[in-house]
N, C-alpha and C positions, 0 to 999 in steps of 0.2 A: 669491687664496689663502686668508688666515683666517676670510674671511667664511665660504665652502664648509665650511673645518674648524670653525667653529661652529656652521653649520647641520647637521652630520653630527652633533657632540656633540650639539646639543640634539635632533634626532630619535632615538638612541640613549637618552637619558635618558627622552624621553616613553616609549619602545616598553618599556624597562626597567622604568618605574614602575609600567606595566600590565602587565605581566608577574607580578611581585610582589603588587600587588594582587589578581589574578586566583589566587590558591593556593586549593586545594578546602577547604572547611571540614572542621573535624572531625566524621566521624559523631556522632549524637547516642548518649548513652550509655543505653540501654535494658535493662531486666533480660531475659535470655534466659530460655525455658521449659528448665526443666532436663529431664533425662532420665528421671528417676524420678518426674516429674508422675502423678499418678491418672488413669485414663482419663476418668473424668469431665469433667476440667478440659480436657482434651485436645480431647475431642469438643463440648463447650461453647463454644469458642472457633470453630471454623466454624460453627456454628450462628446466634452472632450476627451473622454477616455478611449473612445473606440478609434478614435483619431491617433493618437499615439500608436495603438495595436500593430497598424499596418505599416506604420513609418519602422518599427524593429523588425516587422518578417523583411520589408524592403530592403534592410542594411546586412542582410546575410544571415541572420537566426536561421538556424533550421527547426521545422516545426518536428517532433516528436513523432515517430510513426503507430504510437500506440494510443488509442484513443478508448477510455470509458464510455461505456455508451448507458444508457437506460432505454433499452428499444421499447416501442408500445407492445404491448401482448399480441396486438394481432400478427407482428413482424415474427414472432416466434412459433417454432415450430414444438410439437409435443415433448421433442429429447431435448430440446432446449430449455422448455421450462420445466422438464425433471431434473435435468441440472442446476439450473438457478435454484431448485428447491433443496438441491444436496448442499447447496453451501459455496457454488459456484460463482463468480462474478463475471460477465461478458467484457470481452475487450474488442476491438476491432483492431487487426493489423491489417495496412497493406491491403484493406477492403475485405479483406477474411475473418469470420469470428474463431475468439479464441476464448476458450474459458479457464479462469486461473483459480486458484485457492491458495492460501498459506496454510501450510501446514508443518510442523515440528520433525528435525531430523532425529532418529533415534541417538540417543548419547550426547544429546546439543540441547541447551534451551534457546537456540535460535532458529525462526521460523523462514522456510523457504517458501519463495513464489514458484508454484509449479502451473504451467499453464499448457496446453492445448486443444486439439480442435475436438468438436463432438464424437466423429466418426471415433478417432484414435482412440479417446476417453472408453469411448463403447467395447471398441477391440480388446482394451485393455482389461476391461471388466470381464468381457466374453473369454478370454483366455485365463484368466484367473478360476472362472468359474468351471473352466474345462480342469483346468490341474486339480481342483480340489475334487470331480468327480472320479477322475483318473485316480488318485491318491486314494481315497475310501473306496473305489473298487477293488485296488490291488490288496488290500488289507486282509488278511485272513480272520474269515468269520467264525467268531467263538459263539457256540450254541448252550444256550442256559437252559 
């Protein structure tokens, strides 16, 4: 009994030291821009940000091949609009349209991101419909 009490005490002390050590650091003190700053100073700050982005790309940083887009409605076909209404999100990969959606795996709580082209999604749907028709036609008919 004493061993169990000692073990519980040691575990509690270990957990509490971790909790106390994980206190969030205080935010750094930075001078906030004042509301009375001239318009030139406020417009100069956003202009500085685009100048630093090309420097990062010139230093050898690789851009990701995936771009999430919000296409204009006139750029989308009827099939694309239907996929978007079914919960898919449009992504451009190497100039090709992919439709992605997050789905839960059976037996897991983790979600998996499934991406495919509109044509392959439609072919999967059609093959599923055909398999369903085949199963329904092959079962024996019961007359009541």
